[in-house]
DRENGU-200809 format. One line per 10 residues: number of its first residue (from 1); their letters; for each residue x, y, z of C-alpha. Coordinates in steps of 0.02 Angstrom, whole numbers. Layout:
BEGIN
NUM = A = X/Y/Z; ... $
//
This chain:
BEGIN
1 = MCSWVKTRVY = 0/0/0; 77/169/-51; 111/302/80; -30/417/23; -158/278/32; -96/232/206; -108/416/255; -289/429/200; -338/265/281; -255/315/446 $
11 = LNNFLRARKC = -341/483/456; -510/419/398; -508/283/531; -459/409/664; -592/535/615; -729/402/610; -682/339/782; -673/514/853; -842/562/780; -921/419/876 $
21 = RTQTKHVSHS = -840/475/1038; -886/658/1017; -1055/654/931; -1145/717/1087; -1021/857/1120; -1087/1036/1105; -974/1157/1013; -1001/1345/1021; -1015/1432/853; -996/1612/912 $
31 = VAAVHILGIE = -881/1730/819; -750/1710/956; -754/1521/931; -676/1519/758; -567/1364/741; -423/1356/618; -321/1202/578; -141/1245/533; -25/1131/433; 163/1163/415 $
41 = TSCDDTGVAV = 279/1059/303; 393/1189/224; 556/1103/271; 589/960/392; 458/980/528; 281/913/513; 177/1029/621; -11/1034/646; -115/1137/768; -291/1195/806 $
51 = VDGKGNVLGE = -305/1376/864; -464/1472/903; -510/1653/868; -443/1712/1036; -273/1633/1007; -300/1483/1120; -202/1331/1062; -330/1191/1073; -220/1053/1004; -45/1039/935 $
61 = ALHSQLQTHI = 75/906/874; 247/913/796; 354/779/715; 536/828/695; 651/750/566; 807/823/649; 889/659/698; 868/585/525; 948/735/442; 1090/741/570 $
71 = EFGGIIPPIA = 1132/562/521; 1133/610/336; 1236/768/366; 1099/884/305; 922/891/237; 892/780/85; 729/840/4; 662/668/-53; 690/597/120; 605/748/200 $
81 = RDLHQQNIAP = 457/723/83; 442/538/125; 445/574/312; 312/708/292; 202/583/199; 226/454/337; 190/574/478; 65/704/420; -90/598/455; -39/539/629 $
91 = TTAAALEQSP = 22/714/673; -146/788/619; -237/653/716; -135/691/872; -174/877/861; -360/845/838; -360/717/979; -298/852/1099; -428/976/1036; -605/989/1106 $
101 = VQMQDIDAIA = -670/1011/927; -675/888/784; -643/909/600; -822/957/561; -805/1106/679; -650/1176/593; -690/1337/500; -541/1338/382; -375/1251/349; -219/1360/345 $
111 = VTVRPGMSLS = -71/1282/256; 104/1340/212; 125/1363/25; 286/1466/22; 432/1480/42; 512/1310/68; 564/1150/-17; 443/1105/-155; 435/920/-113; 393/959/68 $
121 = LKVGLSFAKE = 269/1097/29; 174/983/-91; 143/856/47; 62/983/161; -42/1066/26; -103/901/-49; -155/840/122; -241/1005/164; -337/998/-1; -396/820/36 $
131 = LAKKYHKPLI = -464/875/204; -542/1032/128; -631/932/-6; -692/799/112; -760/920/243; -804/1065/127; -686/1187/211; -598/1338/136; -409/1350/125; -300/1492/186 $
141 = PIHHMEAHAL = -130/1491/96; 8/1547/214; 175/1632/184; 295/1545/304; 397/1701/346; 241/1807/371; 184/1676/496; 350/1692/589; 332/1881/589; 155/1876/661 $
151 = AVRLRHRVEF = 179/1731/783; 225/1851/923; 47/1922/922; -19/1755/982; 58/1780/1155; 94/1968/1164; -8/2125/1130; 104/2192/992; 19/2327/889; 58/2374/710 $
161 = PYLVLLVSGG = 176/2442/651; 332/2357/717; 503/2308/653; 539/2122/637; 705/2032/622; 675/1860/547; 822/1742/572; 812/1558/524; 897/1417/433; 838/1478/265 $
171 = HCQLAVVRGV = 807/1665/283; 870/1824/362; 758/1976/336; 719/2144/413; 545/2212/381; 416/2334/445; 253/2246/486; 110/2368/455; -33/2241/448; -77/2059/430 $
181 = DDFLLLGQTA = -27/2062/246; 66/2229/239; 255/2214/248; 397/2330/196; 558/2233/163; 710/2333/220; 843/2203/186; 884/2019/173; 1032/1903/155; 1127/1901/-8 $
191 = DDAPGEAFDK = 1191/1724/18; 1187/1607/168; 1059/1619/308; 1117/1622/491; 1053/1449/532; 1129/1380/373; 1299/1454/422; 1285/1381/597; 1245/1209/526; 1394/1210/408 $
201 = LSRRLKLHNI = 1514/1267/544; 1447/1137/664; 1477/998/538; 1652/1062/500; 1693/1070/685; 1626/891/704; 1518/942/850; 1408/788/825; 1553/688/898; 1523/772/1066 $
211 = PECRHLSGGQ = 1393/669/1162; 1300/823/1225; 1282/887/1046; 1234/724/962; 1048/762/959; 1059/950/932; 1046/1056/775; 1203/1146/719; 1148/1311/794; 1101/1230/960 $
221 = AIELLSKNGN = 1269/1140/968; 1366/1300/935; 1265/1392/1067; 1298/1254/1194; 1486/1252/1162; 1492/1442/1164; 1442/1446/1347; 1615/1380/1391; 1708/1484/1261; 1782/1658/1248 $
231 = PRAFSFPEPM = 1693/1766/1117; 1848/1875/1105; 1969/1731/1074; 1962/1751/885; 1925/1905/783; 1825/1881/624; 1794/2022/499; 1623/2102/506; 1532/2080/340; 1477/2221/225 $
241 = TSYRSCNFSF = 1542/2365/330; 1561/2475/175; 1379/2448/123; 1255/2564/208; 1108/2448/185; 1005/2326/287; 1058/2177/183; 1157/2035/260; 1298/1920/206; 1357/1769/303 $
251 = SGLKNSVLRQ = 1461/1673/175; 1618/1779/202; 1606/1762/391; 1577/1575/374; 1728/1556/261; 1838/1655/381; 1790/1537/521; 1821/1385/410; 1996/1449/369; 2032/1474/554 $
261 = ILTLEQKHGI = 1974/1297/591; 2090/1228/456; 2237/1329/525; 2207/1261/700; 2189/1082/637; 2355/1095/547; 2435/1174/700; 2381/1032/813; 2395/892/685; 2210/850/704 $
271 = EADALIPEVA = 2152/697/608; 1991/600/578; 1854/635/706; 1961/727/834; 1913/904/886; 2025/1056/898; 2063/1109/1078; 1995/1283/1043; 1825/1220/986; 1727/1314/1121 $
281 = DICASAQHAL = 1819/1477/1085; 1788/1459/898; 1602/1430/930; 1588/1580/1047; 1686/1696/931; 1591/1644/775; 1424/1659/863; 1465/1833/927; 1528/1892/758; 1366/1834/677 $
291 = VVHLLRRTQR = 1261/1918/811; 1356/2082/792; 1318/2080/605; 1133/2054/643; 1134/2196/769; 1224/2316/652; 1093/2294/516; 952/2303/643; 1023/2465/710; 1020/2542/536 $
301 = ALNYCLLKGL = 843/2477/507; 780/2559/666; 865/2723/623; 793/2719/448; 617/2683/511; 625/2824/638; 694/2943/506; 552/2901/386; 415/2895/517; 380/2710/488 $
311 = LPPVTHSPDG = 381/2673/675; 320/2770/827; 452/2891/895; 561/2846/1044; 481/2909/1205; 576/2809/1339; 404/2787/1416; 373/2633/1525; 202/2608/1444; 283/2540/1285 $
321 = TGPTLVVSGG = 218/2675/1168; 383/2688/1075; 450/2579/935; 446/2390/949; 571/2264/881; 514/2084/862; 640/1945/832; 574/1779/767; 625/1624/671; 725/1472/724 $
331 = VASNSHLRSM = 886/1567/760; 788/1687/871; 796/1548/1001; 982/1587/1022; 1009/1657/1197; 1162/1761/1149; 1065/1847/1011; 921/1885/1130; 1041/1951/1261; 1132/2067/1142 $
341 = LSQYCAGEGV = 970/2130/1064; 899/2160/1238; 1052/2264/1286; 1042/2367/1128; 854/2398/1136; 860/2447/1320; 988/2581/1280; 887/2647/1133; 714/2655/1211; 649/2514/1100 $
351 = SLVAPPKDLC = 536/2374/1161; 605/2202/1117; 477/2062/1102; 504/1882/1049; 390/1731/1040; 425/1590/1163; 567/1482/1100; 450/1340/1052; 359/1460/935; 520/1523/854 $
361 = TDNGIMIAWN = 557/1358/768; 439/1292/633; 271/1234/702; 88/1217/658; 33/1343/790; 103/1494/698; 21/1434/536; -148/1414/621; -129/1584/706; -87/1668/541 $
371 = GVERWNTSLG = -244/1584/475; -343/1660/619; -275/1834/582; -317/1815/398; -490/1744/437; -527/1891/552; -479/2015/416; -552/1915/269; -383/1898/184; -343/1752/70 $
381 = VTHNLDGVDI = -483/1635/126; -534/1535/-28; -647/1392/-80; -559/1382/-248; -444/1238/-202; -379/1217/-379; -319/1397/-376; -202/1365/-230; -26/1304/-269; 144/1305/-188 $
391 = MPSVPPLCRC = 274/1440/-220; 437/1356/-171; 602/1444/-141; 684/1482/-308; 869/1453/-346; 1001/1520/-344; 968/1613/-182; 823/1503/-125; 740/1652/-41; 563/1716/-46 $
401 = SLGTDISMSV = 519/1900/-49; 419/1975/92; 298/2116/54; 356/2272/-38; 544/2284/-61; 607/2457/-10; 787/2403/21; 853/2523/-112; 776/2668/-16; 872/2612/139 $
411 = TEASIKSEKL = 1034/2610/41; 999/2781/-33; 973/2852/141; 1156/2807/176; 1135/2797/364; 1301/2780/455; 1313/2647/589; 1345/2704/766; 1461/2611/884; 1378/2465/969 $
421 = RLKLD = 1405/2465/1157; 1381/2285/1208; 1433/2205/1371; 1494/2026/1360; 1480/1910/1510 $
//
């Protein structure tokens, strides 16, 4: 029996059994009781959640492929697709099992359609369409990075407009969020993404050979090792200092670290799976250099937004009426990044807000919540299932635009960076 047939059989059996158990249950149909099912399969996490109109998470399940991809030394798209196909039905069933509502009570199905790996995106969209057809539900196509940018509003009262720094394994973007579907893109990476750079450095440092790092992602492993390292031990050149823009570049920094690793390996005669003695210092120094680059671009973005009136002015008022910076995405879980951003924002009169760490990484909750926000504003809700398709990341940069690109205006403003005053522990 093929995987898709197994998937349908599994979910159909679950839904029939659950209908029998819940047929006497009363479900409120007030406006506040909107129920959105969110499905996320853009990369290597199968996430499903049910969220109501007030932002309550009624049910959630997540299947991570991390260990499989660690063993293969990276994400292999066909393997990611196969694992999504194996797990999307049981993950959906688990989320619905936690929820007090059943599939018939779902108002719409929100599903990631971009950006991401095409093979993975297709699994989520195909599954969402099957559910939508069977239960006569509309679809809400979701932009993965928009969902990251708006996830903070699930747990915090963050009003529009605000500045968002999106940092993940596939993207790095600065944007002004003016509404649920209103974004101004200030800058993005020209090459690698932060999480991608961390993963490559982690593999080169052979951190998976350390027992404590064996089950961690590259970024998590580097963060763990950095706690015992000196961030000043090695000096790496800051990228793009001559470009007065909000764009990022991580490939040069990554290559500088790789050259330093090779130099140290040759110095110590390191062979096979052995680690260099300075591994913790390399991790701490590389992590700090990457964070400084993120802060420098964020600093310029804030100054540009205040200059152009895109954010509320700084008031230094305790009631939070000034500008707000949101940091989100998988790399936003990094404690050093949060600490440095917190220091900077405190000195500038800017409110820093971040989702809980479990909402920074890919998950179905943020997709469902984005669906709620779109449902409440009547944006993108459609019964035309055939008109919904994926928009995968496009080579060579494998990035996806976010809103209206005004990055050239930032460059033309030619805002000089001020000295960052950061205290290291």
